[in-house]
C-alpha positions as CSV (number, residue, x, y, z in Angstrom):
1,M,-4.7,-14.1,-2.5
2,E,-1.3,-14.4,-4.2
3,A,-0.9,-15.0,-8.0
4,H,1.9,-15.3,-10.3
5,H,1.8,-13.0,-13.5
6,F,2.9,-14.3,-16.9
7,S,3.5,-12.2,-19.7
8,V,3.5,-13.9,-23.2
9,T,3.9,-13.3,-26.9
10,A,2.6,-15.2,-29.8
11,G,3.2,-14.9,-33.6
12,S,6.3,-14.6,-35.9
13,E,5.6,-11.6,-38.1
14,S,3.1,-10.0,-36.1
15,L,3.4,-10.2,-32.4
16,I,0.5,-10.6,-30.0
17,F,1.1,-9.6,-26.4
18,Y,-0.9,-11.1,-23.5
19,A,-0.8,-11.7,-20.2
20,F,-2.6,-13.8,-17.3
21,S,-2.3,-14.4,-13.6
22,V,-2.6,-17.7,-11.8
23,T,-3.6,-17.7,-8.1
24,D,-1.4,-20.1,-6.2
25,A,-2.1,-18.9,-2.5
26,N,-4.8,-17.7,-0.1
27,L,-4.3,-16.3,3.2
28,I,-6.5,-17.9,5.9
29,M,-6.8,-16.0,9.1
30,A,-6.8,-17.4,12.8
31,D,-10.9,-17.7,12.6
32,G,-10.7,-19.8,9.4
33,K,-11.7,-16.9,7.0
34,S,-10.2,-15.8,3.9
35,L,-9.3,-12.0,3.4
36,E,-10.5,-12.5,-0.2
37,G,-13.4,-10.2,-0.8
38,E,-13.3,-8.8,2.7
39,G,-9.9,-6.9,3.2
40,V,-8.5,-5.5,6.2
41,H,-10.8,-3.2,8.1
42,P,-8.7,-0.5,10.3
43,D,-9.0,-0.2,14.1
44,E,-9.0,3.6,13.6
45,T,-9.0,6.0,10.7
46,V,-6.3,8.8,10.8
47,L,-6.2,11.5,8.1
48,P,-3.8,14.4,7.6
49,T,-5.3,17.9,7.9
50,A,-4.8,20.3,5.2
51,E,-2.8,22.5,7.7
52,D,-0.7,19.3,8.2
53,I,0.1,19.1,4.5
54,A,0.7,22.6,3.9
55,V,3.3,23.0,6.8
56,G,5.1,19.5,6.2
57,R,3.8,17.5,9.2
58,D,2.8,13.8,8.8
59,S,0.5,13.2,11.7
60,V,-0.6,9.9,10.3
61,M,2.8,8.5,10.4
62,A,3.4,10.0,13.8
63,R,0.4,8.3,15.2
64,A,1.4,4.8,13.3
65,S,4.9,5.0,15.1
66,E,3.1,5.7,18.4
67,L,0.8,2.4,17.9
68,V,4.1,0.3,17.7
69,G,5.6,1.8,20.7
70,S,7.9,4.5,19.1
71,K,7.9,8.3,19.9
72,L,8.1,10.4,16.6
73,D,6.7,14.0,16.4
74,P,4.8,14.7,13.1
75,V,7.5,17.1,11.8
76,S,10.3,14.3,12.0
77,A,7.7,11.7,10.4
78,A,7.2,14.1,7.3
79,K,11.1,13.8,6.9
80,L,11.2,10.2,6.7
81,F,9.1,10.2,3.3
82,P,9.6,13.7,1.8
83,F,6.8,14.8,-0.7
84,E,8.0,14.7,-4.3
85,G,5.9,16.5,-6.7
86,P,5.5,15.5,-10.3
87,K,8.4,16.1,-12.4
88,L,7.7,18.7,-15.0
């Protein structure tokens, strides 16, 4: 579902901040069912191994590119979205 989010303030001396969302759209699939409460179930699950992460490979992105007809090796895939650790 899609909603519009509204942030509002009330009061003059002491402000009260509040927000609300109003749903205004619902995605209905070809079978007539809504995604609400169901979500999308993946056809296959692909997870990186600890070794992939340690040596900078993105086997998940490589598999995704393969599914859409592109050829991308895991090392090149990892360079597309490099990991940025927390800023200390």
